[in-house]
C-alpha positions in Angstrom: -84.9 208.1 142.2 -85.3 211.8 141.1 -88.5 212.1 138.7 -86.3 213.2 135.8 -83.9 210.1 136.4 -87.0 207.8 136.4 -88.0 209.4 133.0 -84.6 208.8 131.4 -84.6 205.2 132.5 -88.1 204.8 130.7 -86.9 206.3 127.7 -83.8 204.0 127.6 -86.2 201.0 127.8 -88.1 202.4 124.9 -84.7 202.7 123.1 -83.9 199.1 123.7 -87.4 198.1 122.5 -86.8 200.1 119.3 -83.6 198.2 118.7 -85.5 194.7 119.2 -87.7 195.9 116.5 -84.8 196.0 114.2 -84.8 199.7 113.8 -81.7 201.9 114.2 -82.7 204.8 116.5 -79.8 207.0 115.3 -79.5 206.5 111.4 -76.8 208.5 109.6 -79.2 210.4 107.2 -82.7 211.2 106.0 -83.3 212.7 102.6 -85.6 215.5 103.7 -87.5 216.9 100.6 -89.8 219.5 102.1 -89.3 222.1 104.8 -92.3 222.7 107.1 -92.4 226.5 106.1 -92.6 225.4 102.5 -95.4 222.9 103.1 -97.4 225.6 104.8 -96.8 228.1 102.0 -97.6 225.6 99.2 -100.7 224.0 100.7 -102.2 227.2 102.5 -105.2 227.3 100.0 -106.4 223.8 100.9 -110.1 224.0 102.2 -111.5 222.2 105.2 -111.2 218.4 105.1 -109.8 218.5 101.7 -106.8 216.2 100.8 -104.0 216.6 98.4 -102.5 213.9 96.2 -99.2 215.7 96.8 -96.5 213.5 98.6 -94.6 215.1 101.4 -91.4 214.0 103.0 -90.2 216.1 106.0 -88.6 215.9 109.4 -88.6 217.6 112.7 -88.6 217.4 116.6 -91.7 216.2 118.3 -93.1 219.1 120.6 -96.6 217.6 121.4 -98.4 214.3 121.2 -102.2 214.1 121.6 -103.6 210.6 121.8 -107.2 209.8 120.5 -107.5 206.0 120.7 -105.8 204.5 117.7 -105.1 207.7 116.2 -103.2 210.7 117.5 -102.0 214.3 116.5 -98.1 215.0 116.8 -96.6 218.4 116.4 -93.2 218.5 114.8 -90.9 221.4 114.3 -88.0 222.1 112.0 -85.7 225.0 111.8 -88.4 227.4 110.4 -92.0 226.2 111.4 -94.2 223.8 113.0 -96.9 221.4 111.7 -99.4 219.1 112.9 -99.1 215.4 111.9 -102.0 212.9 112.0 -101.1 209.3 112.8 -103.5 206.6 112.3 -102.9 202.8 112.9 -104.5 201.8 109.7 -102.2 204.0 107.7 -98.9 203.3 109.1 -99.8 199.6 109.8 -96.7 197.8 111.1 -94.9 201.2 111.9 -97.6 201.7 114.5 -95.5 199.7 117.1 -92.6 202.1 116.4 -94.9 205.1 116.7 -95.9 203.9 120.3 -92.3 204.2 121.5 -92.0 207.9 120.6 -91.6 210.7 123.0 -91.7 214.5 123.0 -88.2 215.6 122.0 -87.7 212.7 119.4 -86.8 213.7 115.9 -88.7 211.7 113.3 -88.9 211.6 109.5 -92.4 211.3 108.1 -94.0 210.8 104.5 -97.7 211.6 103.9 -100.2 213.8 102.2 -101.4 217.3 103.3 -104.9 217.9 104.4 -107.1 220.0 106.6 -108.8 218.9 109.7 -112.6 219.7 110.5 -111.1 222.7 112.6 -109.3 224.0 109.5 -105.7 223.3 110.7 -103.3 222.3 107.9 -101.9 218.7 108.7 -100.0 215.8 107.2 -101.6 212.4 107.2 -98.8 210.1 107.7 -98.1 207.2 105.6 -94.7 206.3 106.7 -92.5 206.9 109.9 -88.8 206.8 110.4 -87.1 207.5 114.0 -84.1 209.6 113.3 -83.0 210.4 116.8 -84.3 208.9 120.1 -84.0 211.7 122.9 -83.3 210.4 126.4 -84.1 213.4 128.4 -87.5 215.2 128.5 -87.8 218.8 127.2 -88.5 221.6 129.8 -92.2 222.3 130.2 -93.4 225.1 128.1 -94.8 226.9 130.7 -92.6 226.4 133.7 -89.2 225.4 132.4 -86.0 227.5 131.9 -87.3 230.6 133.6 -83.9 231.3 135.4 -81.8 233.4 133.3 -78.5 231.6 134.2 -80.1 228.3 133.3 -81.4 229.7 130.1 -77.9 230.9 129.1 -76.3 227.6 130.2 -78.6 225.5 128.2 -79.2 227.9 125.3 -80.1 225.0 122.9 -83.2 224.3 125.0 -84.0 228.1 125.3 -83.8 228.5 121.4 -85.9 225.3 121.0 -88.7 226.3 123.4 -88.6 230.0 122.8 -89.4 231.1 119.3 -88.5 234.8 120.1 -85.0 233.7 121.1 -84.4 231.9 117.8 -85.9 234.8 116.0 -83.4 237.0 117.9 -80.4 235.2 116.6 -81.9 235.0 112.9 -82.0 238.9 113.3 -78.4 238.8 114.6 -77.2 237.0 111.5 -79.1 239.7 109.3 -77.3 242.3 111.4 -73.9 241.3 110.4 -74.8 240.2 107.0 -76.3 243.9 106.4 -73.1 245.4 107.4 -71.0 243.1 105.3 -73.2 243.7 102.2 -73.3 247.3 102.7 -69.5 247.7 102.9 -69.0 245.4 100.0 -71.6 247.4 97.8 -69.4 250.5 98.7 -66.3 248.8 97.4 -64.7 247.6 100.6 -62.5 244.5 100.8 -63.1 242.1 103.6 -59.9 241.1 105.3 -58.7 238.7 108.1 -56.0 239.8 110.6 -54.3 238.0 113.5 -56.0 237.2 116.8 -52.8 236.3 118.6 -50.5 239.4 118.8 -47.0 240.1 120.3 -48.5 243.3 121.6 -51.9 244.7 121.8 -53.0 248.0 120.1 -56.0 249.6 118.6 -57.9 250.2 121.8 -57.6 251.1 125.4 -58.3 247.7 127.2 -56.7 245.0 129.3 -55.8 242.0 127.2 -55.8 238.3 127.7 -52.4 236.8 127.9 -51.4 233.3 126.8 -48.2 231.3 125.9 -47.3 230.1 122.4 -45.5 226.8 123.0 -43.9 226.4 119.6 -42.3 229.7 119.6 -41.9 229.9 123.3 -43.3 233.5 123.7 -46.0 235.0 125.5 -48.7 236.3 123.2 -51.9 238.5 123.8 -55.5 237.9 122.3 -56.4 241.0 120.3 -58.4 243.7 121.8 -59.3 245.5 118.6 -60.5 244.0 115.1 -57.2 244.4 113.6 -56.8 248.2 113.7 -53.0 248.5 113.5 -52.8 245.5 111.0 -55.5 247.1 108.9 -53.8 250.4 108.8 -50.6 248.5 107.7 -52.8 247.2 104.8 -53.4 250.9 103.9 -49.8 251.2 103.7 -49.5 248.3 101.5 -52.0 250.0 99.0 -55.3 248.8 99.9 -57.8 251.6 100.1 -61.2 250.4 101.5 -61.0 247.3 103.9 -63.0 245.9 106.8 -63.0 243.0 109.1 -65.8 241.3 111.2 -64.4 239.1 113.9 -64.0 238.4 117.6 -62.1 240.5 120.0 -61.2 239.9 123.7 -60.8 242.1 126.7 -60.2 240.9 130.1 -62.3 243.3 131.9 -65.8 243.5 133.8 -69.1 242.1 132.6 -72.4 244.1 132.7 -75.3 244.8 130.5 -73.0 246.4 127.8 -69.8 244.7 128.1 -68.3 241.2 127.6 -64.9 239.6 127.6 -65.2 238.3 124.0 -67.5 239.5 121.4 -67.9 240.4 117.8 -66.8 243.6 116.2 -66.4 245.2 112.7 -63.8 247.7 111.8 -63.4 249.4 108.5 -60.6 251.7 107.2 -61.2 254.1 104.2 -58.2 255.8 102.5 -58.5 259.4 101.4 -61.6 259.9 103.7 -61.7 261.8 107.0 -64.0 261.6 110.0 -66.7 263.7 108.4 -66.8 261.2 105.5 -67.1 258.5 108.0 -70.1 260.1 109.8 -72.1 260.3 106.6 -71.3 256.7 105.6 -72.0 255.4 109.3 -75.2 257.2 109.4 -76.4 255.6 106.2 -75.2 252.2 107.4 -77.0 252.4 110.8 -80.4 253.3 109.0 -80.1 250.4 106.7 -79.2 248.0 109.6 -82.3 249.1 111.5 -84.6 248.8 108.5 -83.3 245.3 107.7 -83.2 244.1 111.4 -86.3 245.8 112.8 -88.2 246.9 109.6 -88.3 250.4 111.0 -86.0 253.4 112.0 -87.8 253.8 115.2 -87.3 251.7 118.3 -87.6 251.7 122.0 -84.4 250.7 124.0 -83.2 251.3 127.6 -86.3 253.7 128.3 -85.3 255.8 125.3 -87.6 256.4 122.2 -84.9 256.4 119.2 -85.6 257.6 115.7 -82.6 257.1 113.4 -84.5 259.0 110.6 -84.5 262.3 112.4 -81.6 264.9 112.2 -78.4 263.4 114.0 -77.2 265.9 116.8 -73.5 266.8 117.3 -72.4 266.6 120.9 -69.2 268.7 121.8 -67.1 266.9 124.3 -65.7 269.9 126.2 -69.1 271.9 126.1 -71.3 269.0 127.2 -69.1 268.1 130.2 -69.0 272.0 131.1 -72.9 272.3 130.9 -73.7 269.1 133.0 -70.9 269.1 135.6 -69.6 272.8 135.6 -66.1 271.3 135.0 -63.9 272.9 132.4 -61.6 269.9 131.2 -58.8 272.1 130.2 -58.6 274.2 133.4 -59.3 271.5 136.1 -57.0 269.0 137.8 -57.4 265.4 139.0 -58.3 266.3 142.5 -61.3 268.5 141.5 -62.6 265.8 139.2 -62.3 263.1 141.9 -64.5 265.5 144.1 -66.9 265.7 141.5 -67.0 262.0 140.7 -67.5 261.4 144.5 -70.4 263.8 144.4 -71.9 262.1 141.3 -71.3 258.6 143.0 -69.1 257.5 140.2 -66.5 254.8 140.7 -63.1 255.4 139.5 -59.4 254.0 139.9 -57.4 255.8 142.5 -54.3 255.9 140.2 -56.2 257.1 137.1 -54.7 260.1 135.6 -56.6 263.4 134.8 -57.8 262.5 131.4 -59.1 259.0 132.3 -61.1 260.6 135.1 -62.6 263.2 132.7 -63.6 260.6 130.5 -65.7 259.1 133.3 -67.3 262.4 133.7 -68.2 262.2 129.9 -69.7 258.7 130.5 -71.9 260.3 133.2 -73.1 263.1 130.9 -73.9 260.8 128.0 -76.5 258.8 130.1 -79.1 261.5 129.4 -78.6 261.7 125.5 -81.3 259.9 123.5 -79.5 260.6 120.2 -79.1 259.8 117.5 -75.9 261.8 117.3 -72.2 262.0 117.2 -69.8 263.1 119.9 -67.0 265.3 118.5 -64.0 267.4 119.6 -62.5 264.9 122.1 -59.1 265.7 123.7 -56.1 264.3 122.1 -55.1 262.7 125.4 -57.7 260.1 125.4 -57.5 259.4 121.6 -53.9 258.4 120.9 -54.5 257.0 117.4 -56.7 259.9 116.2 -55.4 262.8 113.9 -55.2 266.2 115.6 -57.5 268.9 114.4 -55.7 271.6 112.3 -57.3 274.6 113.9 -57.0 273.2 117.4 -54.2 270.6 118.2 -55.6 269.9 121.5 -58.6 268.0 120.1 -58.9 265.2 117.5 -60.9 264.5 114.5 -63.1 261.9 116.2 -66.7 260.8 116.2 -68.6 258.3 118.5 -72.2 257.2 117.7 -74.4 258.2 120.7 -77.8 256.3 121.0 -79.8 255.7 124.2 -77.3 257.2 126.5 -74.4 255.2 125.4 -71.7 254.8 122.7 -72.6 252.6 119.8 -69.6 253.0 117.5 -66.4 254.9 117.4 -64.4 256.4 114.4 -61.9 259.2 113.5 -59.5 260.4 111.1 -56.6 258.2 111.4 -53.2 259.6 112.7 -50.6 259.0 109.9 -47.8 261.3 111.1 -45.3 258.6 112.3 -43.4 261.2 114.6 -46.5 262.4 116.2 -47.7 258.7 116.7 -44.3 257.8 118.1 -44.7 260.6 120.7 -48.0 259.6 121.8 -47.2 256.0 122.2 -44.2 257.1 124.5 -46.8 259.1 126.5 -49.0 256.0 126.7 -46.0 254.0 127.8 -45.4 256.2 130.7 -49.1 255.8 131.7 -48.7 252.0 131.7 -45.6 252.3 133.8 -47.6 254.2 136.5 -50.2 251.4 136.5 -52.7 252.4 134.0 -53.6 248.8 132.5 -55.6 250.4 129.6 -53.1 252.5 128.3 -51.8 251.7 124.7 -48.8 249.5 123.9 -45.8 251.2 122.1 -46.0 249.3 118.9 -42.7 250.0 117.1 -43.7 247.8 114.1 -46.7 250.0 113.5 -44.7 253.2 113.8 -42.1 251.7 111.2 -44.9 251.0 108.8 -46.2 254.6 109.1 -42.9 255.8 108.0 -43.3 254.2 104.8 -46.4 256.4 104.2 -50.0 255.7 105.1 -52.7 257.7 103.1 -55.1 260.0 105.0 -57.9 257.7 106.1 -61.1 257.2 108.2 -61.3 254.3 110.5 -64.5 253.1 112.3 -65.7 250.2 114.7 -69.0 248.9 115.9 -69.5 245.9 118.0 -72.5 243.8 118.8 -73.6 246.1 121.5 -75.5 248.0 118.9 -77.4 244.8 118.1 -78.1 244.4 121.8 -79.6 247.9 121.8 -81.8 247.2 118.9 -83.1 244.2 120.7 -83.2 246.1 124.1 -81.6 243.4 125.9 -78.4 242.9 127.8 -75.5 242.1 125.5 -74.9 238.8 127.1 -78.5 237.7 126.4 -77.7 238.4 122.6 -74.9 236.0 122.4 -75.9 232.4 121.5 -73.4 230.8 123.9 -71.9 233.2 126.5 -69.1 232.2 128.7 -70.4 230.7 132.0 -68.8 229.4 135.2 -68.7 225.7 135.4 -71.6 224.2 137.4 -70.6 223.0 141.0 -70.9 219.1 141.0 
């Protein structure tokens, strides 16, 4: 029998002994009165070996047991903090038999009084004990368990339980999204919800997941944007400032920056343009960093980033020319392929000229620390953005550039229905030639535009920004990332 199986057998035997004592090892509730963090805060001024008359009732998971004859110290932890409990046979009396059947990993409820030990550690002298959950499997060893990345992600509940820094990261992630939500709502934006299942995908250049709707007997797609075309239809309806935070799905590769399903925020702001968007986004990003990190300065991906300094403007055409010697408006697909081969960049053989040029840009951005905005993108790679009035080859778009990557994308929204229809037709031709990431021709969206959509700025940012704030791969910043099933 494996050592772990032997431990499980021993715990099941203890479980049966607990039942023989007439104790339910899995009761329905426990009226927890005190959080451990509150106990620590309220009694932090207790002096050495001083006892309080206060009565405490709390609960937590056992992390350690240190036996001392007929007394012992037990560490318990709840969501926020950990505290030491002191068990003595003469204090808990008949419950001492129950105490002897406890293991690390069990969840217990305790009542007692706070005091400080001779060493000055705030503790609880236990007067009463309830077992709330008997654990049947041992927790991983603090120093040797869950070192393998795949195992940590597969058993994330244990990773969070045994690694305080992981728990803190997900507390920060909640703060990340709450900061965005509060910021936008304080600016007068209304939060909305748009469909996840769509008849056709739109709002981004990406490969969708396809599924079947049994009741309607139609194929549908999981959305690849956070309701971009739906939100712009809401602008047509009369809403002026809206946003959505939700999951999006892209059936593409996985790496340190990309996942198949992840959270994203998109906002749409009527009567504003991309310059207004840049000002708002810069203000929002600074607030996010302050709330999540407590500073505008942070290190990530070998870059030192300071969001408090002046944000740069990076010109798409000029930067590519400067770093690769390629003039994007005078080159051809064959020359770009040669350059990409020289740079050892992978590309699809069927990719058109502009898709290849965008790969050149992705090579160029790797050296940019930021913070800054990429501007003056070609219209061919941004089919939903408004053309510039002074140069109709380029669009009014901005991308947030930090630490060599894109961490947000926005633009003045195209609201000319005839121009949008023409660009959709061009995207349809690309799709017919095998470009899986080309935009769908959404006739319902074009029809909506014909009723009149006000000028507007739209912007989107995903949880990739949070991963960069944490300086971790995006997969490690997801509580339960998708994993391949374990082989039996």
